[in-house]
Phi, psi and omega in degrees: 000121183280172185297324181297318179293317178299316178296321180294318178298317178298320181293321179294313179299318177302314183294321179295315180297317179297319180301319180283341182296330178297320178298310183291330176295317179295322179294317180297326182292347177293320183254339183236167175259171187306307187290324179293321178299315179296320179297313181293317184292320182277335171296315178295318181297318181290321177302318181297313182287330177294316178296323179299316182295329178286311181297319181279359179054050181281344182072213179283111186285314182228152175262173178299320180293326177295316180299314180297317182294328183265002180299316178301317178299315183291331177290318179297315175214116026261340193304303184287311185299307186288324179294317179291322180297312183291322176298317179296320180292333178290346182243001181216192183258163178298318181294321178295323176300318178295319180296314180295325180296338180292350178277353183305315179301327180292312179296325178298319179295320179296315178296327177297323178294316184286313188266328183252002178059033177285153182236094180291153179282171178299320180298319178299318180296319180297312180293331176298314179293327177298315181296317179297324177298324179300318179294313180297323181302314183302315187274330176289320182295331179248029187307324184295335184271000183261110175271182185297323180292317178298318180297320178297321178298319179295319179296317180296320178295324178294317179294325178295324176294322175299320180297315181291328177296317178295321177299318180303317180289317181293320181293323177300321179289312184290335181295343179285340184245337185234152180282166178300317181295319179298313180297315181294320181299311181292321180297315180289325178299311181295318178300317179298312182295309185295309185290322179289324177297315180297316182296314182293316178299319179300314181289328177293322179294328180265005180052041183220055183295336180298327182293345175297326182264346187306315182299338183290355176279347181265126179294324178297319180293314180300315179298318180293317181292324176299316179295313182294324183282312183276306185281306189274353175248295185291305184295320180292327175299315180297312182296315183291317179297322178292314181299319181287344175278346181247335184240156172292152181302320181293325178290323175301323181299328180301316184292337180298338181291341174296328180294333178297311181298315180298314182297316182296312183284329176294320178297321181289317185283313188265327181256359179058032177290146183279109177262112184264172177297330178298316178300316182297315179297317180300314179299318181298315180296316180300313182296322177299314181297312183290314180296321179296318180297315182284328176293321177300320179297316181296316180295321179298316180295320180296318179295321180296320179293322179295315179298321180294319179294320179297320180295318179297320179295317180295320180296325181282000000 
């Protein structure tokens, strides 16, 4: 099994887990608030990877210089991405979160142009605008039902997608120098420290530290946090970091669209969210745009390789 196939399998598993995370986040929000959920999930995630390094006898996983070097990546995700995502989900639906997340490949391509000096073809640009239109279509078409709070939730989810897109580009760069475990260790460590510090300080200010532990009395909350902490934080970090070490950031983005389908249907089946014809059309437009953009990239690269081979043959 070659590296591309291994990376692709990791990307598919990552996308499925991420798609279901919207469902478990909504369930957790019934008993807990945004910051406590983040504190509990990343506390659990760090405990898990710390125990893994001990059991696997990994020794010292990262040095002080490694931590400093990986801080920008870790701030973008998990700190910025997950906090904005959960805040956004508290004001909108699971299915909408999935739909907005489908724009990540587009933003990833834009960041690739800015930071990696990539040059997309005209077809890629056209399909990019098609995909963006799909997102706008969903929310403009149901505009009357969107109040100011709902709109804020959509904006926060959009910014969280921007954060994960930036992470995709940064992780692709950092994967050349650091191992999957090193990157995952620092990301979960920073998430654990930042979110738990904020949560504890918040409860101390309100003189209600007991409420930090209160949601843990709910089995639904515990189950959701276990999924979010182990599967959707720790395991997805490992899978995404591994996939990005084998695949280009833009190719990784293609697989993220599977999370849209999972999120939309999980919200409809388990949370009884109303999935309208507008949502279905919007998802279809988004997928056409993103798949078209990435297919154009693949075809362009294939043609370039063919031309290069033809030139080599002629030269010889």
